[in-house]
C-alpha positions as CSV (number, residue, x, y, z in Angstrom):
1,X,1.6,11.3,13.0
2,X,1.8,8.1,15.4
3,X,-0.7,5.0,15.6
4,X,-3.0,7.2,17.9
5,X,-3.2,9.8,15.8
6,X,-0.8,12.6,17.1
7,X,1.0,14.9,15.1
8,X,4.7,14.3,15.2
9,X,6.2,16.6,12.5
10,X,3.8,18.9,9.6
11,X,5.6,19.7,6.3
12,X,4.1,22.0,3.7
13,X,5.2,24.9,1.8
14,X,1.7,26.0,1.3
15,X,0.1,27.4,4.4
16,X,-3.4,28.7,2.8
17,X,-3.9,24.7,1.8
18,X,-3.2,24.1,5.8
19,X,-6.7,23.2,8.0
20,X,-4.3,25.0,10.8
21,X,-1.0,26.4,11.4
22,X,1.6,23.8,11.5
23,X,2.5,25.2,15.0
24,X,-1.1,24.5,15.8
25,X,-1.2,20.8,14.6
26,X,2.1,19.7,16.0
27,X,1.7,17.5,19.2
28,X,-2.2,17.4,18.7
29,X,-4.6,14.4,18.1
30,X,-6.2,14.2,14.9
31,X,-9.7,14.3,16.6
32,X,-9.1,17.3,18.0
33,X,-8.6,19.3,15.0
34,X,-10.6,17.7,12.1
35,X,-14.1,17.1,11.7
36,X,-14.9,13.5,12.9
37,X,-15.4,12.0,9.9
38,X,-12.1,12.9,8.3
39,X,-10.5,11.8,11.6
40,X,-11.4,8.5,11.4
41,X,-10.9,8.0,7.9
42,X,-7.1,9.3,8.3
43,X,-6.7,7.1,11.6
44,X,-7.8,4.1,9.8
45,X,-5.2,4.8,6.9
46,X,-2.5,5.4,9.2
47,X,-3.5,2.2,11.5
48,X,-3.6,0.0,8.3
49,X,-0.1,1.2,7.0
50,X,1.0,0.1,10.5
51,X,-0.5,-3.3,10.6
52,X,0.7,-4.1,6.8
53,X,3.8,-2.0,6.1
54,X,1.9,-1.0,2.8
55,X,0.8,2.6,1.8
56,X,-2.9,3.9,2.0
57,X,-4.5,6.4,-0.1
58,X,-7.6,8.3,0.7
59,X,-9.3,11.5,-0.8
60,X,-11.2,13.9,1.5
61,X,-12.5,17.6,1.2
62,X,-12.1,20.3,3.6
63,X,-12.5,24.0,3.9
64,X,-9.2,25.7,4.5
65,X,-8.4,29.4,3.7
66,X,-7.9,28.8,0.1
67,X,-11.7,27.7,0.4
68,X,-13.6,24.3,-0.1
69,X,-10.9,22.0,-1.3
70,X,-10.2,18.3,-2.4
71,X,-6.9,16.7,-0.9
72,X,-5.3,13.2,-1.4
73,X,-3.9,11.9,1.6
74,X,-1.2,8.9,1.2
75,X,0.3,7.0,4.6
76,X,3.3,5.1,4.3
77,X,6.4,3.9,6.9
78,X,8.9,6.4,7.7
79,X,12.5,5.8,8.8
80,X,11.8,6.9,12.6
81,X,8.6,4.5,12.3
82,X,5.9,6.8,12.0
83,X,3.5,8.5,9.2
């Protein structure tokens, strides 16, 4: 994701744990995909990582094809400058 919350790349081997298909996420704003609370948490973590250069961590719950699940999100600098 970039600092505005747009998906640049989606990497996973577990389709049933994605909120939407990877091809549906790429290029979309997080606020147009996830519930507002989760989107705000994600974007806040991304912006903190950008500002401080340090990783951030959050936990959140979402209903995905595999059912209601808890997830762990982490942010960090990427060699291309996005998170």
